[in-house]
C-alpha positions as CSV (number, residue, x, y, z in Angstrom):
1,M,-44.6,-72.5,-2.6
2,E,-47.8,-74.2,-1.5
3,A,-50.1,-76.1,-3.9
4,V,-52.9,-74.3,-5.8
5,E,-56.3,-74.8,-4.1
6,E,-59.3,-75.5,-6.2
7,T,-61.5,-73.0,-4.3
8,Q,-58.8,-70.3,-3.9
9,P,-59.9,-67.2,-5.8
10,W,-57.1,-65.5,-7.8
11,R,-56.9,-61.9,-9.2
12,R,-54.4,-60.1,-11.4
13,R,-51.9,-57.7,-9.8
14,P,-51.5,-54.2,-11.2
15,S,-49.5,-54.5,-14.4
16,V,-49.2,-53.4,-18.0
17,E,-49.4,-55.8,-20.9
18,R,-48.8,-56.0,-24.6
19,R,-50.2,-58.6,-27.0
20,L,-47.5,-60.4,-29.0
21,V,-47.8,-62.6,-32.1
22,G,-50.2,-65.4,-31.6
23,A,-51.8,-65.7,-28.1
24,R,-48.6,-64.7,-26.2
25,R,-48.6,-61.7,-23.9
26,L,-45.8,-59.6,-22.5
27,V,-46.8,-58.6,-19.0
28,Q,-44.9,-56.4,-16.6
29,P,-46.0,-56.0,-13.0
30,L,-46.0,-52.3,-11.9
31,A,-43.8,-53.2,-8.9
32,S,-41.1,-54.9,-11.1
33,E,-38.6,-53.8,-13.7
34,V,-38.8,-57.2,-15.4
35,A,-41.5,-58.2,-18.0
36,V,-42.7,-61.8,-18.4
37,V,-43.7,-63.5,-21.6
38,L,-46.9,-65.6,-21.2
39,A,-47.4,-68.5,-23.5
40,G,-49.2,-71.8,-23.5
41,S,-52.2,-71.8,-21.1
42,A,-51.0,-68.7,-19.2
43,P,-52.5,-66.1,-21.7
44,F,-55.9,-67.7,-21.5
45,I,-55.8,-67.7,-17.7
46,W,-54.5,-64.1,-17.7
47,D,-57.4,-63.0,-20.0
48,A,-60.0,-64.9,-17.9
49,L,-58.8,-63.1,-14.7
50,A,-59.2,-59.7,-16.5
51,A,-63.0,-60.0,-15.8
52,G,-62.4,-60.3,-12.0
53,P,-61.3,-62.9,-9.4
54,C,-61.9,-66.6,-10.3
55,T,-61.3,-69.8,-8.4
56,T,-59.1,-72.5,-9.9
57,T,-62.2,-74.6,-10.5
58,E,-63.9,-71.7,-12.4
59,L,-60.7,-71.3,-14.5
60,I,-60.7,-75.1,-15.3
61,D,-64.4,-74.8,-16.3
62,A,-63.7,-71.8,-18.5
63,A,-60.8,-73.7,-20.2
64,A,-63.1,-76.7,-20.7
65,G,-65.6,-74.5,-22.5
66,H,-62.9,-73.0,-24.7
67,Y,-60.6,-75.9,-25.5
68,D,-61.5,-79.3,-26.9
69,D,-59.4,-81.4,-24.5
70,D,-59.7,-83.8,-21.7
71,R,-60.7,-82.0,-18.4
72,E,-57.9,-83.7,-16.5
73,A,-55.3,-82.4,-19.0
74,L,-56.9,-79.0,-18.9
75,A,-56.6,-79.0,-15.1
76,V,-52.9,-79.8,-15.3
77,G,-52.5,-76.8,-17.7
78,V,-54.5,-74.4,-15.5
79,H,-52.5,-75.5,-12.4
80,G,-49.2,-75.0,-14.2
81,A,-50.3,-71.6,-15.5
82,L,-51.4,-70.5,-12.0
83,E,-48.1,-71.6,-10.5
84,L,-46.2,-69.6,-13.2
85,L,-48.3,-66.5,-12.8
86,R,-48.0,-66.7,-9.0
87,A,-44.2,-67.3,-9.1
88,Q,-43.8,-64.3,-11.4
89,R,-46.0,-62.2,-9.0
90,L,-48.6,-61.5,-11.7
91,I,-51.5,-62.8,-9.6
92,E,-52.4,-62.9,-5.9
93,S,-55.1,-64.4,-3.7
94,A,-58.3,-62.4,-3.9
């Protein structure tokens, strides 16, 4: 799988979701029989993409406005969450 580009816009794929205890989400793509539990940074990214497509840079900016953490550490979390979401076929290029 190729690396996540900073200017690549991402969007959610059609799916159903359910909020779990805490910030976790249970998300099932409509084209799949398997649901995925999102934890860590992934629920924040998932929620941010609900408003529409965002680039990786925009998602890092949103995380910086939400979390009190070093921007470099946030970028690592955002990249990791995008890789997970993409690997699970929950997001796609916009």
